[in-house]
One Martini backbone bead per residue (centre of mass of N, CA, C, O) as a GRO file, in nm:
protein
  165
    1UNK     BB    1 -38.601  -9.607  -0.049
    2UNK     BB    2 -38.469  -9.835   0.150
    3UNK     BB    3 -38.370 -10.187   0.151
    4UNK     BB    4 -38.293 -10.171   0.428
    5UNK     BB    5 -38.305 -10.285   0.748
    6UNK     BB    6 -38.430 -10.156   1.028
    7UNK     BB    7 -38.494 -10.159   1.357
    8UNK     BB    8 -38.776 -10.034   1.317
    9UNK     BB    9 -38.879 -10.238   1.112
   10UNK     BB   10 -38.846 -10.487   1.290
   11UNK     BB   11 -39.030 -10.393   1.518
   12UNK     BB   12 -39.285 -10.357   1.349
   13UNK     BB   13 -39.304 -10.639   1.236
   14UNK     BB   14 -39.325 -10.791   1.508
   15UNK     BB   15 -39.561 -10.640   1.635
   16UNK     BB   16 -39.770 -10.698   1.408
   17UNK     BB   17 -39.748 -11.007   1.396
   18UNK     BB   18 -39.811 -11.060   1.709
   19UNK     BB   19 -40.102 -10.913   1.672
   20UNK     BB   20 -40.211 -11.062   1.377
   21UNK     BB   21 -40.092 -10.964   1.129
   22UNK     BB   22 -40.045 -10.972   0.807
   23UNK     BB   23 -39.819 -10.951   0.549
   24UNK     BB   24 -39.991 -10.762   0.374
   25UNK     BB   25 -40.021 -10.532   0.580
   26UNK     BB   26 -39.724 -10.493   0.647
   27UNK     BB   27 -39.623 -10.433   0.362
   28UNK     BB   28 -39.787 -10.175   0.319
   29UNK     BB   29 -39.674 -10.020   0.566
   30UNK     BB   30 -39.352 -10.064   0.476
   31UNK     BB   31 -39.310 -10.096   0.158
   32UNK     BB   32 -39.331 -10.409   0.096
   33UNK     BB   33 -39.318 -10.732   0.055
   34UNK     BB   34 -39.442 -11.023   0.166
   35UNK     BB   35 -39.185 -11.192   0.128
   36UNK     BB   36 -38.995 -11.002   0.283
   37UNK     BB   37 -39.144 -11.013   0.554
   38UNK     BB   38 -39.140 -11.319   0.597
   39UNK     BB   39 -38.835 -11.360   0.579
   40UNK     BB   40 -38.753 -11.166   0.805
   41UNK     BB   41 -38.914 -11.297   1.034
   42UNK     BB   42 -38.780 -11.577   1.022
   43UNK     BB   43 -38.492 -11.474   1.075
   44UNK     BB   44 -38.551 -11.346   1.348
   45UNK     BB   45 -38.665 -11.600   1.489
   46UNK     BB   46 -38.396 -11.781   1.434
   47UNK     BB   47 -38.135 -11.572   1.458
   48UNK     BB   48 -37.989 -11.472   1.187
   49UNK     BB   49 -38.100 -11.192   1.281
   50UNK     BB   50 -37.980 -10.900   1.457
   51UNK     BB   51 -38.140 -10.653   1.597
   52UNK     BB   52 -38.124 -10.384   1.796
   53UNK     BB   53 -38.441 -10.402   1.911
   54UNK     BB   54 -38.437 -10.714   1.852
   55UNK     BB   55 -38.502 -11.002   2.024
   56UNK     BB   56 -38.548 -11.332   2.025
   57UNK     BB   57 -38.732 -11.354   2.281
   58UNK     BB   58 -38.956 -11.161   2.180
   59UNK     BB   59 -39.051 -11.342   1.947
   60UNK     BB   60 -39.099 -11.617   2.093
   61UNK     BB   61 -39.315 -11.530   2.304
   62UNK     BB   62 -39.544 -11.508   2.059
   63UNK     BB   63 -39.482 -11.822   1.918
   64UNK     BB   64 -39.439 -12.014   2.127
   65UNK     BB   65 -39.250 -12.341   2.106
   66UNK     BB   66 -39.127 -12.387   1.806
   67UNK     BB   67 -38.804 -12.288   1.887
   68UNK     BB   68 -38.765 -12.506   2.096
   69UNK     BB   69 -38.612 -12.733   2.265
   70UNK     BB   70 -38.585 -13.049   2.370
   71UNK     BB   71 -38.618 -13.218   2.657
   72UNK     BB   72 -38.563 -13.484   2.855
   73UNK     BB   73 -38.837 -13.474   3.004
   74UNK     BB   74 -39.014 -13.472   2.751
   75UNK     BB   75 -38.915 -13.738   2.632
   76UNK     BB   76 -38.995 -13.914   2.877
   77UNK     BB   77 -39.298 -13.848   2.871
   78UNK     BB   78 -39.347 -13.968   2.591
   79UNK     BB   79 -39.242 -14.252   2.641
   80UNK     BB   80 -39.433 -14.323   2.874
   81UNK     BB   81 -39.699 -14.280   2.720
   82UNK     BB   82 -39.647 -14.494   2.500
   83UNK     BB   83 -39.605 -14.740   2.688
   84UNK     BB   84 -39.900 -14.679   2.836
   85UNK     BB   85 -40.107 -14.573   2.623
   86UNK     BB   86 -40.135 -14.272   2.622
   87UNK     BB   87 -40.247 -13.982   2.543
   88UNK     BB   88 -40.082 -13.714   2.394
   89UNK     BB   89 -40.262 -13.482   2.496
   90UNK     BB   90 -40.185 -13.496   2.796
   91UNK     BB   91 -39.884 -13.441   2.756
   92UNK     BB   92 -39.906 -13.177   2.600
   93UNK     BB   93 -40.042 -13.015   2.828
   94UNK     BB   94 -39.816 -13.058   3.043
   95UNK     BB   95 -39.560 -12.945   2.848
   96UNK     BB   96 -39.660 -12.727   2.621
   97UNK     BB   97 -39.760 -12.887   2.367
   98UNK     BB   98 -39.850 -13.027   2.091
   99UNK     BB   99 -39.973 -13.312   1.967
  100UNK     BB  100 -39.814 -13.308   1.700
  101UNK     BB  101 -39.536 -13.267   1.828
  102UNK     BB  102 -39.539 -13.527   1.997
  103UNK     BB  103 -39.576 -13.723   1.761
  104UNK     BB  104 -39.316 -13.639   1.611
  105UNK     BB  105 -39.120 -13.700   1.842
  106UNK     BB  106 -39.187 -14.000   1.868
  107UNK     BB  107 -39.097 -14.070   1.582
  108UNK     BB  108 -38.806 -13.967   1.613
  109UNK     BB  109 -38.751 -14.172   1.864
  110UNK     BB  110 -38.902 -14.454   1.779
  111UNK     BB  111 -39.211 -14.449   1.953
  112UNK     BB  112 -39.444 -14.486   1.801
  113UNK     BB  113 -39.755 -14.624   1.811
  114UNK     BB  114 -39.699 -14.821   1.559
  115UNK     BB  115 -39.427 -14.961   1.704
  116UNK     BB  116 -39.580 -15.098   1.898
  117UNK     BB  117 -39.691 -15.346   2.050
  118UNK     BB  118 -39.950 -15.521   2.067
  119UNK     BB  119 -40.220 -15.570   2.222
  120UNK     BB  120 -40.369 -15.763   2.416
  121UNK     BB  121 -40.610 -15.972   2.421
  122UNK     BB  122 -40.899 -16.003   2.529
  123UNK     BB  123 -41.086 -16.225   2.697
  124UNK     BB  124 -41.328 -16.102   2.535
  125UNK     BB  125 -41.385 -16.133   2.192
  126UNK     BB  126 -41.682 -16.089   2.205
  127UNK     BB  127 -41.837 -15.771   2.077
  128UNK     BB  128 -42.083 -15.904   1.921
  129UNK     BB  129 -42.370 -15.960   1.723
  130UNK     BB  130 -42.544 -16.126   1.514
  131UNK     BB  131 -42.758 -16.016   1.273
  132UNK     BB  132 -42.940 -16.286   1.250
  133UNK     BB  133 -42.910 -16.468   1.544
  134UNK     BB  134 -42.727 -16.333   1.804
  135UNK     BB  135 -42.459 -16.440   1.822
  136UNK     BB  136 -42.152 -16.443   1.917
  137UNK     BB  137 -41.912 -16.211   1.760
  138UNK     BB  138 -41.658 -16.041   1.545
  139UNK     BB  139 -41.879 -16.002   1.335
  140UNK     BB  140 -42.159 -15.943   1.162
  141UNK     BB  141 -42.140 -16.254   1.107
  142UNK     BB  142 -42.154 -16.561   1.149
  143UNK     BB  143 -42.036 -16.838   0.996
  144UNK     BB  144 -42.311 -16.975   0.939
  145UNK     BB  145 -42.462 -16.724   0.824
  146UNK     BB  146 -42.259 -16.664   0.602
  147UNK     BB  147 -42.293 -16.929   0.448
  148UNK     BB  148 -42.597 -16.901   0.402
  149UNK     BB  149 -42.582 -16.634   0.245
  150UNK     BB  150 -42.403 -16.737   0.013
  151UNK     BB  151 -42.590 -16.958  -0.088
  152UNK     BB  152 -42.847 -16.783  -0.137
  153UNK     BB  153 -42.670 -16.553  -0.328
  154UNK     BB  154 -42.415 -16.677  -0.484
  155UNK     BB  155 -42.155 -16.653  -0.309
  156UNK     BB  156 -41.837 -16.675  -0.290
  157UNK     BB  157 -41.580 -16.762  -0.075
  158UNK     BB  158 -41.397 -16.656  -0.303
  159UNK     BB  159 -41.297 -16.386  -0.495
  160UNK     BB  160 -41.162 -16.590  -0.746
  161UNK     BB  161 -41.424 -16.755  -0.792
  162UNK     BB  162 -41.600 -16.847  -1.081
  163UNK     BB  163 -41.839 -17.045  -0.995
  164UNK     BB  164 -41.997 -16.840  -0.790
  165UNK     BB  165 -42.091 -16.625  -1.035
   0.00000   0.00000   0.00000
């Protein structure tokens, strides 16, 4: 058997891979190693090797959008979504990309959600009730109940205070 890849081998490799077969099955069918089949498929997909029967567009059509470049419209949609604090999943569905790809692109553009300024505090800061007395608080216990709990159980106010232990 020749170790050179023929256009027929390339076509079989791409057809089987796009139909969902693993490289182990393809390798047994073609009489090659899994590594050789995987490497050849990646080269064909990236366009590093152009086989007579296989065109790059045929390979990309079955592999999603992972090898297509980002357009200006897609970048603007991601920027707008981040500025308006919309979920990237909605933008991803609209532009035909995965949410992870949109999140990575936003980070690449320097506008990831973590770099945005914090949201303004809501008018009503009290979002829960104290566990002990029921007064509005932002914590599990209000400050007076927390102090009472600390005194009752001998817990120090500060984590490194030796006297309270």
